[in-house]
N, C-alpha and C positions, 0 to 999 in steps of 0.2 A: 124391299126388294131395289137391286142396283138397276140402276139406269144403264141400258145397253149402249148409250151413246158415251157414258163415262167410261165404261169399260175399255172402249174402243180406243178413246183418247188417252187412258194409261198406259194400254199394250203400247201406242204409238210411241209415246215418251220414251218408255222403257227399253224399246228396240232401237230408238236413237242413242239411249246411253249405253246399250251394250255394242253398238258398232261404230262408238267414237263420234266423230266428225264426217257423218257420212257423205256429205257433198263435197270433202276432200278427194273422195273417188271416183266423182263423176268428171270425165275428161272435159277439157275445153277444147271444142271443135274449131278446127284451123284449116282454111283452104290450101289447096295445095301451090306448089311453089315454094323456094327456099326462104324461109324467113329471117334467116341470120346469116348474114352473109361473111361475118368477119371471126377470126380463129380467136381463142383466149390470148389475153395480152399479158406475159409472165415477164417479170423483171426484178434485178438484183434489190432487197429488201431496202426501203429508204432508212429504217431503223432496226436494228438486230439487236435490242435490247430483249432479253427474254420478257414475258408476259403472264403474270399470276391470273390464273383464272380458276375460282375456286379452289380444289386441292391437286390442279394441274398447273404444272410448270410449261409454257408453250415457247418454243423456241421460232423465229419468224425464219422460212427458209427462201422465201420469194413473195413480192407482192404480186399479187393476182386479180385481174380485171377480166370478166367473161358475160358475154352476153350468149345467151341458149335457149333452146326449147326443153321444157321438161318432159322428159319421155316416161317417167316413173317416179312415184316417190315411196319410200318404204321407212316407217317410223319404228324406232327401238326404245324399249325400256328396261328390259333385263339382261341384255349382254355385256361384256367387260368395259365397252367404250361408251354405253348409252347415257352416262353420266356426263360425259362431254360433248358427244354428238348424237342427239336424239332421233336425227333424221339424215337419210341418204336421198339424195337426187340424182336420178340418171338423166344425163341431159346430152343434146347433139346441137351441131352447128352444120354449117355448110349444108351438103344436102341431107345430112341427118337431122335436120329441121324440117325437111319436106313431106308432107303429108303422102303423098303419093310412094314415098320411099319408105315412111314408117311403116302404113299400112300393110306392107308386104312382109313386115318382122313382126314375130310373137316376141315381147319383152318383158322380162320379169327381173325382181331383185329377190335376193335371198340371202341370209347371214353375211351382209355386209359385200354380197357380190351382184353386178349386173350380167344380165345373159340377153342374148337375142339368136332367134332360129327363123329359119326360112322353110317354104316348103320343097323347092326343086334347087334353084340357084339364087343366088343373095341378089337383091334389086339394084346393088352397087357393089364393087369390088371389095372383098372382106378387109383389104388394108386400108381403105377409106372409111368402111364402117369403125375400125377400132381408132385411126386418126381422128376422127370427128365426132366422136362420143365418149362419155366418161362418167365413170360412178363416183359422186362426190360424198365424203363424210362432212355434212355441216355443223361445224362449232358456231352458234350464235353469239355474238361477242357482248349482247346485253340483252334486257327484257325485251325492249322494242324491236330489236332483229329477231328475237325468237317470236315474237308475235306476229310478225310478217312471214317468218319462215312457216309459220302453222296455217298460213293462208293460201300457200302454192299448191296448184292443182296440178296435175297433168294435162299436157298441151300449154300450160302458160309458159310466155316468153319473158324471160327475166334478164336485168343486168344484176350482177353479184360482185361486190369487191371488197377485198381482204387481203389477207396473206395466208400463203401454204405453210405449214407448221410442222414442227415436231414435238410431240406431247411427251412429259414425264409426269410420273406420279411416285410418291416417296414410297409405295410398295414394292418398286420395280417395273410396274407398268409402262409400257412404252409403244408409240404409234407414231409414224413417219409418213408425211407425205409423198409420193410420186411429185417427181419435177418433170416429167416427160410425157406428150401426149401418144408416144408411140407404145408404149408397154403394154401388156395384159397380164392377166391372172393375178397372184396374191402380191400384195404390194404396190399393184398400178393405179390404186385409187387417190383421189387428191383429199388431202385431210386439210379443210378449209375453213380458216377463222373468218367469219363473214362480218364485215364492218357495216356494209350496207345493202338494201335488197331494192330495186325498182323492177315494178310490173310493166313491159312495155307493152 
């Protein structure tokens, strides 16, 4: 006769396996108030030499240094870009890092897009939401960065440094980063080769 506790333990382990890293979906609680007061810092690339990243050739477009609150994360494994960028982070800074603002928005990610909704009126002007948040396609530069990326949860405040890039593959695949914070819709996301991650 099978022990009932053993069955429960097996079911628990299987449920974790089916859900992946379930703890990633547990948001980190933050108090109200602006957590990140600086805008992303974007400069001309210090080195414009192409970077070979597996089967991809990456062209640096800008050096990028950002502190932000993670509004949402979405992992990808089967779309055309997942071999390069396995994770998207939706992030916010300025008032889009404030819990009192974020709680009034319904934030979601799907098919490499980041969206937000509100009940009646936006908690801050729409143009400010657009300028103070972004969906970033994350390219980990190495295994250590990939490991740190895998630990990032919604609500975390992080500093990310690296380059915004354009990616090419021999079969004609091409993916280019946005270089402005004011754009929206298709092509507005940052394609971000991340060299370092610090959780603040």
